[in-house]
N, C-alpha and C positions, 0 to 999 in steps of 0.2 A: 504493500500499500504505499510506496515511498514516491510516487510520480510527483515532482514539484510543480506546482500551477504558475508556471511562467515566473514573473518576475517576483511573485509573492513566495517563492521557495516552497520548502515543506512546513506545513503548519498543522500540528495536531495538539490534542489534550496533554496537558503537561505530565499527568500520570502515566501516559503512553512511555513518554521519553524515561521517566523515572522507573518504571517497574518492568518493562519489557527488556530482558537481558539483550545487549549489543544493539539496541534499536538507534540509539544515536551515532556510535561507532559504524555501523553498517552503512548510514547515510552520508556520514563524513569521509568515509573511504570510498564511496561511490562517486561523492564530489571531486575527491583528490585524483582519483584514477580516471575521471573524465579529461583531466589535464595531461596531454601528451608527456609521457616520461622525460623526453629531452628537455620540454620546456619547465618541467617541474624541478629537475635538479638543479639545487642551488637557487631558485626563484625568490622573490620576495613576496609575501601576501600580507594583507591588512585584515586585522580582527577587530570586531567591535560587538557590543550588544546594548540593548536599552534599558538594562538593569533589572529585566524581570526575574522573577524566582526561577531558579535552576541555571541562571545565566554563568555563574562563576564556575559551577561544577562543568558545564559543557565548555567554556573557554579551556578549562584545564585539559579535557579530553581532546579538544581542538588541537592544542599546542603539542601535547604528547604525540598525537596522529601524524600532524606536519612534520615535526622532527624525523619520526620514523619513516616518513614517506619521502624524504630527500629534500624539503624545502628549506634554503639556507637562512632565511630571514623572515621574522614576523614582526610586524609593527602594530602594537595593541593599544588602544586608548586606557589612559589610568584608570584603574579600578574596573577596567572592562567596558568604560562607557565610550561609546562613539555614536552619533547620529548617523542614519544612513546618508545623508548628503556629504557629511564629514568624511565617511569612508570613501564614497566617490572622490572626493577631491584629494583625499590623501593618495589613493590609488594612482591618479593622474599626475600628480605632483611627484611622486618618487618612481613613477613607470614600474608599479608593481604588476603581477601577472593577474591578479584578482584579489577578492576580498569575502571573507565571510562575515555575515551579520546575524547575530542571535536575536531573533525578535518574532513576534507575532502581530505585528503592526498594531492596529487599534484593539485587538482582542484582550480580554481580561487577563490579570497575571495572577499569581499565586499558585498554591497546588492544586487547585480546582480550576485554574485558568488555562490558558493555551501556551504553547511554545513553538518556535519555528527557527529553521535555519534559512538563511537567503545567500545567495552565491552572486557575487558582483564580478563581471570580466574585466579583461584589462582597459577598455574605454572607460571604466567606472559605472557603467549601467548594468541593470539586471541581465543574468544569463539569458541568450536567446532561446528560442524554442529547440533549436538542434541540439544545444548544450543540455538542456533540462531533459530532453528525451535520451540523450546519452547517460546521463546519471541514472534515470529511471531503469534502463536496460541493465545497467551494470548492477543496480541495487538488488535486482531479481535474482541473480547467479552468483553473487559474491559468496565466496567460501571462507575466505580468511581477511583479516585485516592487520595492519602495522602500527603498532603502538610502543611508546617508551615509557611504560606505567610509572616509573620514579621519579620521572621529570617534574620538578615544580619550580613555578615561576611567582615572583612576588609583584602582583598586579598594581599595587599602590606605589611602588618605588619608581619615579622616572629615571630615565637612562637605559644603558645597556645591560642586558644579561647574557653571559655566553656558557655554553654547555659542550663538553667535549663528548661525542657520542661514539661507540664503535664503528669502524669501518668508513669512518669520515675523515678526509684529510683537513676539512676546516672544521672550526666550531659551529654549532648551531646558535644563532643569534635571535634573542627577543629584545626589543626595543619598546619600551614604554613611554608613550607620547602624551603631552597634555591634549586632553580631548577637544579643546577648542582652538588653540592657537593657529594652526595650519589654516583651518577653516576661516576664521577670523581675519588672517592676511589676504585671502581670496576674497573676502566681502569686501576689504578696504580698496581693493583693485577695480570692484564693480560699481559700488554706490558713492555717492557724494556724502561722506560722513561728516563733514562741516556743515553742511545744509541741514541734515538730519538732527545734528547736535543743537544746531540753532532752534530749530523746529520744538525741541524737547527741553531746552533750558533758557531761550532768549525771552524778549519782552513779551512776545505773543506765543508763548509757549503752551503746547497742547499736552493734556494730561492723557496718559496711555495706562491700559491695564492688559497685562499679558499673562496667560494661563498656561504653565508648562504642564499640568495635569499629572504632576508627579512622575513624568516620564523622563527620558534621555535630555529633554531641551533646557531642563533647569539650569545647568552651568552655562549653557550658551545664551540664555535669557539675560542671566545676571552680568555675564562678563561682557556681552556685547551692547545690550540696550540700556543696562545700568552703569557699569563700571567705564564702558568705553564711549557712550554716546549720551551719557549724563541723565539718564531718566531716574527719579527717586528710587531707592531700593524698595519702598512699598508698591511700585508700580507691578512688580512681578510676583505672582502667588503660585502656590504648588510647585515650586521648584528644588524640592528635595526628590530625587530618584527612589522610588519604593518598589519593593518586590511585587507589590500586589497594586501599586498605582493609587494606593489609598482606599482600595475597595470598589472602585468603579471602573467601567471600561475607559482607557484613555482615547476617547474618540472625540475629536473636536466637533461636536454639533450641537444644536441647540438642546437636544435631549440630555446630554451628560455634561456639558460645559455650564452648568446651572450657576455657579458661583460667579463666574465671569458674567454671565447674562444678567443676573441680579444686580451686580456692581454697575453696569453699563446702563440699565434701565434708570438708574438714579440720575443720569444727566451730568454727573461730574466729570466723566472722562469722555475725550473725543475720538478716541480710537482703541479698538480691544481686539485682542487675537488669542486664538488657544492652538495648541498643537498636538499631534498623536504622540504615541509612545516612541517611534523611533524618528520622529522629526521630520518627515518626508510628506506630511500634510498639515494644513492649517485652516482655521476659520477666521472671518474677519467681521467685526462688529463695528457699526458707526455709533455716533451718539444716540443716547436714549435707547441703545440695545438695538439699532436698527441692523438687519440681517443682511449682509452683502453675499448672495449666492455665489457658488464657485465660478459659475459661467460668466457673471458680471465683474467678479473679481479679476479674471484672466483679461477681460476685455478692457478694464480700467488702468491695467498695466500696460497693455499693449497700446492705449491711447496716450500714455505718458512717458513713453519711453526715452523721449527727448530730455527727461529730467535725470538719466541714468546715465553717467559718464561712460559706461561700459558700451552701450549701444550708439552713443555718440560718436566713439571711437572706431567700433567696429561695424556699424551700419546693421541694416535688419534684412536679413535673407528671405526670411518666411516665419509664419506661424504654424503652430500644430495644435489640434485639439482632438479629444476622444469623441466618437460618435455620439454618446449620449448628451454631450456639453451643448448648450444652446449656440445659437448663431449670433450671438451678440459680437463675438471675435470677427465673425466674417464682415460685419458692418464696419468696424474700425479698420480691419484690412482693405477693405474696398476704398475707404476715403485715401489710406495711406498708399495703395497700390502696391500691396505687398500678397503674395500667395498663401493661401490656407491650405494645409493638409488634414483631412479627416482620417483618424486612424481608429482601429478596434481599441477597446480598452486594455491598456498595459504598457508601463513604461517603457518597455524593449522596443515598442514601435517608434517611440519619439527618439530614442537612441540611435536607431537606423537614420532616421532624418537629420539627426545633429550630425553623426558621422559622415553623412554625405554632402554636408555643407548646405542644407536646404532650409534648415530650422533654426532660429534665434531665440524664440520664446514658445513655450508649449505648456498645456494644462490639461487636466482632466476633471470629470464630474465630480470626483471625491476631493477636491483642493489640493491635487499634488500640481504644482507649478514649477516649471524650471527654465 
């Protein structure tokens, strides 16, 4: 039953990963075996999680198996924490062979919740269908897996840890990196941080309210919006990653982001946002709790690309949207004379458009935007 669902990877009840012997190793070995042996030997991979229950146990198994499978270096977020966009960013920055993200997206956490394993390839995007199918076929016939069961990594200590393994000329290296640093540097190169800082701290400042829903985005919200851009510390709520996300699904919508919705309805804040567990989807609220749906959110960004330095410098090649997303984006594109590509649901289709140089901004009906 280990067929990955496209970009969503393998998502199952946590109890299955915990109780069924070799369930996680079987999938991890299938995933690693899907990478050609020549490409695997000595390569670098990135590992992160959304901090949910069972993540640290799973990371230990992934590290032990990566070492035994000839991976040369793993780059892991401190305490195992890395958002999905940050994993993509690091893969591209260091030219890694791929990345493993332990997340079940917006599904509940805890022993009675869900757990998942996602695989990102060298372009930083989710594994394409051909890779997912290869993983699945291997998973059905696998008879053994390779592991270094005694290998232990300190996820809390920043820096390099080296391990001498039998039958390897070079030591196996693990680098624990700050969860936010590399991603923050990328954002600095895309957005006008001075303009945003002015908006959050200047004479006409706008008050914001950001809900990390006790998922992976807490450290990013605090560091980027509060420390770097000057929003008051109390602008950010639910910023401590919890194994059970505080007992509710970390799903950024009007049903579950109720604390944010109530705060916004009071009229004190001009802008609100909530994130899902692994930080690749968001919800936007305007003053008095005005809900900006995913389709309009994408169209608004597209209509205001001239405010974003990255697009002023790079230009706009095209827009992409998933099929269930409304045609609000199409109307903006028509005025801007920019092509629009309609894709099936699934981030991997956007990755194809981006890699072929046709798409500069894309989004889907569930608030994923890139």
